[in-house]
C-alpha positions in Angstrom: 144.0 82.9 122.2 141.8 81.2 124.6 138.4 79.8 124.2 135.5 77.8 125.7 132.6 76.3 124.5 129.9 78.8 123.5 132.1 82.1 122.2 132.3 82.9 119.1 134.7 82.9 116.8 134.6 85.7 113.8 137.5 85.1 110.9 138.5 88.8 109.8 135.6 90.2 110.8 133.4 89.0 108.3 130.0 88.4 109.3 129.8 85.3 106.8 132.6 83.8 108.7 131.3 83.3 112.2 131.3 80.0 114.4 130.1 78.9 117.2 133.3 77.0 119.5 131.7 73.6 120.4 134.5 71.9 121.6 137.9 72.9 123.0 140.5 69.6 122.8 142.9 71.4 125.0 142.3 71.7 128.8 143.9 75.5 128.5 142.0 76.4 125.9 144.3 76.8 123.3 143.8 76.6 119.5 142.8 74.4 117.6 138.8 74.4 118.3 136.1 72.3 117.0 133.9 75.2 115.4 130.4 75.0 114.1 130.0 77.7 111.4 126.7 79.6 111.1 126.8 79.5 107.4 126.1 76.2 106.0 126.5 74.6 109.5 129.5 72.6 108.7 131.8 71.7 111.5 135.5 71.9 111.0 138.8 72.3 113.4 140.5 75.5 113.1 143.4 76.7 114.3 142.7 80.9 113.9 145.4 83.1 112.9 146.2 86.7 114.3 143.0 88.1 112.1 140.5 86.3 114.2 138.9 87.0 117.1 137.1 85.3 120.1 133.7 87.6 121.2 133.2 85.3 125.0 129.9 83.5 125.1 129.2 85.5 128.3 130.0 89.2 127.4 127.4 91.6 125.6 129.4 90.7 122.5 128.1 87.6 122.1 124.7 89.2 122.0 125.9 91.2 118.9 128.0 88.3 116.7 124.4 86.9 117.1 123.1 89.6 115.2 125.9 89.3 112.6 124.1 87.6 109.3 124.8 87.6 106.1 122.3 90.1 104.4 119.8 87.5 102.0 117.8 90.0 99.8 116.5 93.3 100.7 115.2 93.8 104.5 112.1 95.9 104.9 112.6 99.6 106.1 111.5 99.0 110.1 114.5 96.2 110.3 117.8 98.0 110.1 120.7 96.7 112.5 
């Protein structure tokens, strides 16, 4: 697994566990990564396991990762993902 700042890290495919890679201490892009979690905004040093996935910042998948958010109450009928 290789990452660059701006990539999205998703743990176990869980929409509550999505973060943005904001730091990559190793020049080759290998873990651990400094990640800012979307939910709560805390920053942590993360060594992802085999259940984690990276979505490159420059891919169409990054836009989808941006939309992954936990439900916060009922959504209006016209606002479905």
